[in-house]
N, C-alpha and C positions, 0 to 999 in steps of 0.2 A: 581098288579100296581096300579088298582082300588083302594082297601083299602087303600091304601097308600094316594092316593088323595084325598079321604074321611076323612080319618084324618087331613089332611094338611086342605081341606074346614073347616073342625070342628072346627080347631083352629084359623082359620083367621075370623070366625065367633065369637067364644068366644072375641079374642083379638080386634074385632071391636065395642062389644058390652060393655066391658070393657072400651074401651077407650069413647062413648059416654058416657055411664052410670056417669064415673068421669066429664067428661064435662059438663053435667046437673048438676050433685051436685055443681061442684066447682062455676056454673054462677046463681044456686038459693040461696047460700048460701055466695056466696062474701061479700055480705049488711048484714050480721046477726049483732046482737049485743052483742061485745065481751066483756066477761067477765073477763079479764085478763089475766094472764099469764098461770093460768089451764083451761085453754078454749079447753070443747070438739070439738066443731066445727074447733077451729084451727088447732087442732092436726088431725082431719080428712080431713081437708084440705090439709096438709102439705102432706097426705099418698096420697092424690089423684095428688096432683100435681108430687111427688116423681114416682107415677107409670105411670102416663101419658110422665114423662122423658124417662124412661125403657122401654117404648113401643116404644116410637120415637125411642131411639138406637138401640133398636132390628131390628126396622122395615128399620133405616136406613144401616145396618149390612146386611141384606137381598137383600136389593137395591143393594148394592158392591157387592154381592153375584152374583146376577143375571146378573150383565152386564161381573163381570170378568168368568163366567162360560157358555154366553150364547152362545160360540161357539162349547159346548159341548149339549146345548140343540137342535142345529140346526135353531137356530135363527137368519135369516141374511137378510140384508137389500136391497139385489139384486134376483130380480124375478124370474130369470134366475137358481138360485141355491135355490130354494122353500124346495129341498129334500138335500141338505146338498153337497157343493162343493168338492170334494178332487182334490187332486193334478194332481191326471191322469184326472179326468172329464177336469179342468181347459184347460189341454196339447192337451187333443184331440176335445176340443172345437175351441181351437187358431188353430190349424192343418188344420180345414175343410174351 
């Protein structure tokens, strides 16, 4: 379990660094002197934009998956169900 968490943190760090590097490159080169149709800077800017769009779509998908599967992760909004509420536990609470 620790190994999987470590891998997830490393992947998150790589994604964040990529996001930061692409954003900084786009900001730095957005006002460059374009030489025309075969401008290498414009080509690199397009690559960075497509990479950022991919990261955003993957992050959005992960957020949706987290919301859909939050019940399996025992993430609840009720403080009395911090350890996960089962139907039996809720019935016992109502009976008391």
